[in-house]
VEXKOL-186947 format. One line per 3 residues: number of its first residue (from 1); their letters; for each residue x negated, y negated, z negated of C-alpha. Coordinates in Angstrom, 2 decimals, m for minus. Last residue first. Layout:
# residues N
NUM) a) X/Y/Z; ...
//
This chain:
# residues 287
287) xxx) m198.60/m58.96/121.83; m195.43/m61.89/121.40; m192.99/m58.24/120.18
284) xxx) m190.45/m57.15/122.03; m186.52/m56.09/121.29; m185.53/m59.60/122.05
281) xxx) m183.52/m61.02/118.61; m184.84/m58.35/116.15; m188.78/m58.61/117.56
278) xxx) m188.11/m62.63/117.63; m186.88/m62.80/114.11; m189.88/m60.53/112.67
275) xxx) m192.42/m62.88/114.29; m190.99/m65.72/113.00; m191.50/m64.12/109.56
272) xxx) m188.27/m62.95/107.38; m187.93/m63.99/103.94; m188.09/m61.01/100.96
269) xxx) m188.17/m63.52/98.34; m191.11/m64.34/95.74; m192.61/m63.83/92.40
266) xxx) m196.73/m63.12/91.75; m198.83/m62.26/89.12; m196.53/m61.30/86.45
263) xxx) m197.98/m60.07/82.88; m195.10/m58.69/81.70; m192.91/m59.06/78.67
260) xxx) m190.50/m61.98/79.36; m190.60/m61.40/83.54; m189.65/m57.51/82.99
257) xxx) m186.93/m58.34/80.52; m185.37/m61.05/83.16; m185.28/m58.85/85.87
254) xxx) m183.95/m55.74/84.29; m181.14/m57.94/82.28; m179.93/m59.63/85.98
251) xxx) m178.08/m62.77/84.59; m180.04/m65.33/86.31; m180.90/m62.68/89.73
248) xxx) m176.84/m62.34/90.60; m177.33/m62.71/93.88; m181.11/m62.21/95.02
245) xxx) m181.29/m58.59/93.88; m184.16/m57.47/92.27; m187.45/m55.49/93.56
242) xxx) m190.24/m54.27/91.54; m194.19/m54.70/91.98; m197.13/m52.80/90.51
239) xxx) m200.88/m53.85/90.31; m203.16/m52.41/88.00; m204.33/m53.95/85.53
236) xxx) m204.33/m50.86/83.03; m201.76/m52.44/80.97; m199.55/m53.34/83.74
233) xxx) m200.01/m56.01/86.11; m197.10/m57.59/87.94; m195.49/m57.86/91.17
230) xxx) m191.92/m59.20/91.52; m189.99/m58.74/94.31; m186.78/m60.92/95.12
227) xxx) m183.56/m59.69/97.48; m181.53/m61.31/99.99; m183.39/m59.52/102.88
224) xxx) m184.12/m61.87/105.55; m182.80/m62.25/108.80; m180.51/m64.82/108.73
221) xxx) m182.96/m66.93/106.69; m185.67/m66.69/109.13; m183.26/m67.72/111.72
218) xxx) m181.79/m70.62/109.80; m185.64/m71.77/108.60; m187.09/m71.63/112.47
215) xxx) m184.58/m73.99/113.16; m182.04/m72.49/115.88; m181.97/m70.91/119.48
212) xxx) m181.82/m66.99/119.90; m182.46/m64.49/123.56; m183.28/m67.80/125.76
209) xxx) m183.60/m65.78/128.94; m186.09/m65.74/131.55; m186.80/m62.07/130.67
206) xxx) m187.69/m63.27/127.28; m187.39/m66.71/125.70; m186.90/m67.28/122.00
203) xxx) m185.90/m71.16/121.50; m187.10/m73.25/118.57; m185.71/m76.05/116.27
200) xxx) m187.57/m78.87/114.32; m190.73/m77.41/115.66; m194.07/m77.43/113.34
197) xxx) m194.92/m75.53/111.25; m192.98/m72.66/112.43; m193.99/m73.66/115.72
194) xxx) m197.74/m73.42/114.82; m197.20/m70.12/113.00; m195.34/m68.28/115.65
191) xxx) m198.06/m68.67/118.23; m196.43/m67.89/121.59; m196.13/m71.39/122.85
188) xxx) m194.70/m73.98/124.62; m193.70/m77.43/122.67; m191.35/m80.20/124.16
185) xxx) m192.25/m83.03/122.16; m189.49/m86.10/121.33; m191.72/m89.58/120.59
182) xxx) m189.56/m91.24/117.59; m192.52/m92.52/115.93; m192.05/m89.86/113.36
179) xxx) m192.28/m87.42/115.93; m196.07/m88.42/116.97; m196.96/m88.24/113.55
176) xxx) m196.01/m84.57/113.35; m198.17/m84.14/116.72; m201.21/m85.55/115.61
173) xxx) m200.84/m83.61/112.55; m200.52/m80.10/114.28; m203.89/m81.39/116.08
170) xxx) m205.78/m82.20/113.01; m204.61/m78.66/111.88; m206.08/m77.25/115.06
167) xxx) m208.83/m78.68/114.63; m209.60/m77.75/111.22; m208.50/m74.16/112.08
164) xxx) m211.10/m73.77/115.57; m209.04/m74.58/118.57; m208.74/m72.22/121.59
161) xxx) m205.08/m72.83/121.91; m203.88/m75.80/119.33; m201.69/m77.27/122.05
158) xxx) m200.42/m74.22/123.64; m198.75/m76.36/126.20; m197.77/m79.58/125.38
155) xxx) m194.88/m81.43/127.16; m194.73/m85.08/125.22; m191.78/m87.22/126.05
152) xxx) m191.23/m91.31/125.01; m195.05/m91.58/125.80; m198.27/m93.26/124.36
149) xxx) m200.07/m94.03/126.99; m203.14/m92.57/126.30; m201.17/m89.80/124.57
146) xxx) m201.50/m87.09/127.15; m205.23/m87.61/127.54; m205.70/m86.88/123.86
143) xxx) m204.09/m83.62/124.27; m206.22/m82.74/127.15; m209.65/m83.88/125.64
140) xxx) m208.73/m81.87/122.90; m208.78/m78.75/125.13; m212.06/m79.95/126.70
137) xxx) m213.46/m79.91/122.91; m212.07/m76.32/122.46; m213.35/m75.26/125.87
134) xxx) m216.74/m76.30/124.87; m218.10/m79.43/126.16; m220.93/m79.93/128.42
131) xxx) m219.17/m80.53/131.79; m217.18/m83.70/129.86; m220.27/m85.34/130.11
128) xxx) m221.11/m87.02/126.93; m220.41/m90.78/126.13; m217.93/m89.87/124.08
125) xxx) m218.97/m87.12/122.24; m219.58/m88.77/118.84; m215.88/m89.81/119.08
122) xxx) m214.41/m86.58/119.40; m213.02/m85.41/116.36; m209.18/m85.97/118.08
119) xxx) m208.61/m89.12/116.56; m212.02/m90.36/117.21; m211.60/m90.27/120.67
116) xxx) m207.94/m92.45/120.54; m209.85/m94.83/118.81; m212.26/m95.23/120.76
113) xxx) m210.10/m95.23/124.01; m207.95/m97.97/122.18; m204.16/m97.14/123.63
110) xxx) m202.71/m97.52/126.83; m200.44/m100.47/128.14; m197.64/m99.83/130.70
107) xxx) m198.58/m99.71/133.93; m200.60/m96.42/134.34; m202.76/m94.93/136.32
104) xxx) m205.71/m97.03/135.21; m205.32/m94.98/131.79; m206.38/m91.98/133.82
101) xxx) m209.69/m93.00/134.97; m210.70/m94.63/131.58; m209.95/m91.47/129.93
98) xxx) m212.03/m89.55/132.13; m214.87/m92.28/131.80; m214.49/m92.30/127.85
95) xxx) m215.08/m88.54/127.72; m217.87/m88.54/129.93; m217.47/m87.95/133.86
92) xxx) m219.10/m84.74/135.74; m217.04/m82.53/135.12; m213.39/m84.81/136.51
89) xxx) m211.31/m82.70/134.07; m208.64/m79.96/134.02; m208.28/m77.94/130.85
86) xxx) m205.71/m75.25/130.62; m202.99/m75.23/128.63; m201.85/m78.53/129.79
83) xxx) m201.02/m81.58/127.53; m198.18/m83.51/129.86; m197.33/m87.09/128.95
80) xxx) m194.05/m88.57/130.00; m192.91/m92.30/129.98; m195.05/m93.93/133.01
77) xxx) m194.89/m90.21/134.70; m191.02/m90.71/135.43; m191.59/m94.04/136.76
74) xxx) m193.06/m92.37/139.75; m189.98/m91.09/140.68; m187.02/m90.96/138.58
71) xxx) m184.81/m88.62/140.94; m187.43/m85.91/140.71; m186.62/m85.55/136.56
68) xxx) m183.17/m85.62/136.99; m181.56/m88.32/135.06; m179.36/m88.79/132.31
65) xxx) m182.75/m89.42/130.28; m184.15/m86.29/131.74; m181.58/m84.09/133.16
62) xxx) m181.91/m80.77/134.31; m178.78/m78.92/136.22; m178.29/m75.53/137.14
59) xxx) m180.18/m74.51/140.28; m183.73/m74.85/140.62; m184.97/m75.85/143.92
56) xxx) m187.85/m78.24/142.96; m191.32/m77.39/140.79; m193.62/m80.25/139.61
53) xxx) m190.81/m82.32/137.88; m192.23/m81.97/134.36; m188.95/m80.40/133.34
50) xxx) m189.07/m77.93/136.28; m192.57/m77.10/135.15; m191.84/m76.53/131.93
47) xxx) m188.95/m74.03/132.79; m191.46/m72.41/134.99; m194.12/m72.49/132.30
44) xxx) m191.83/m70.68/129.65; m189.92/m67.97/132.25; m190.81/m65.16/129.95
41) xxx) m194.13/m64.15/131.65; m196.33/m64.27/129.12; m194.31/m63.55/125.74
38) xxx) m192.33/m66.20/124.26; m191.49/m69.24/122.59; m190.02/m72.87/123.59
35) xxx) m190.50/m75.23/120.33; m188.47/m78.40/120.14; m190.04/m81.29/118.54
32) xxx) m187.58/m83.66/118.09; m187.38/m87.47/118.11; m184.96/m87.90/120.38
29) xxx) m182.61/m84.77/120.78; m183.49/m81.94/122.86; m181.00/m79.65/124.83
26) xxx) m180.45/m76.19/125.62; m178.87/m73.66/128.57; m180.95/m71.07/130.60
23) xxx) m179.04/m68.93/133.13; m181.52/m66.72/134.24; m185.26/m68.33/134.65
20) xxx) m188.47/m66.23/136.72; m185.57/m64.43/138.84; m186.17/m60.63/140.20
17) xxx) m187.46/m60.08/143.67; m189.63/m62.49/144.52; m190.23/m63.55/147.80
14) xxx) m190.17/m67.61/147.15; m189.79/m67.77/143.30; m186.78/m67.72/141.42
11) xxx) m185.32/m70.44/139.63; m182.18/m70.70/137.22; m180.99/m73.26/134.52
8) xxx) m177.04/m72.83/133.58; m177.70/m76.30/131.87; m180.60/m78.01/130.57
5) xxx) m180.20/m81.78/128.57; m183.19/m82.90/127.83; m183.22/m86.73/126.03
2) xx) m180.07/m86.52/123.75; m179.74/m89.61/122.15
//
């Protein structure tokens, strides 16, 4: 089932000389994690705001469950969860009080607040005023708030930004668990590693256009060298390396001789990274 359907989407901010979004086309299915990757100013946030219903006046068509976001009215936000890149909490309220306030806005059942705070590693700080939280803690609370009402569609904007490796991994695990229960996830990021680990498909965005769209694996394979690099140690313990064509590898006499006679340290194919694909597809880097 298609959840998001975008056709020839365009948007120009009032007074701007150039459009922020230029004829985008994509769709997102139920239970898919769809990555929207690109540098700042590429049109990612503008597109997400249109999908959320925060921006109107666009060209083309945007359909969510068969209707424009604004056509759903307030019912839309009963089914959608949003985790913004920048924290926006009530600083004088505790973490629990923040979640209680937002839980009261939903008509549908909400999750147990203590369990939700424990899920994001904030159970011990449930009664702490949010104004005393670090940025990483506030980001985890934003993420928890997006999950409050078990939404059918999640919009995540840089969900691992400002998090240490342990908590970033925890957030990624939660996102995968949401997908497993059928939640659709629209992930906006410039973090290639997060996109590679999480996304079923990714769209590379630059100058308001989609330059490439496919699964991370297919994008990388299409631009990879069909070679295998074998690293081994010689008698002097120096690390040496040789490359062999991937095609016909099982019958390559030189390859077979090396792996039989030398101390192999590593062996890997020359697969491109998502960063490589992005640069080749867009002519830009994310830095």
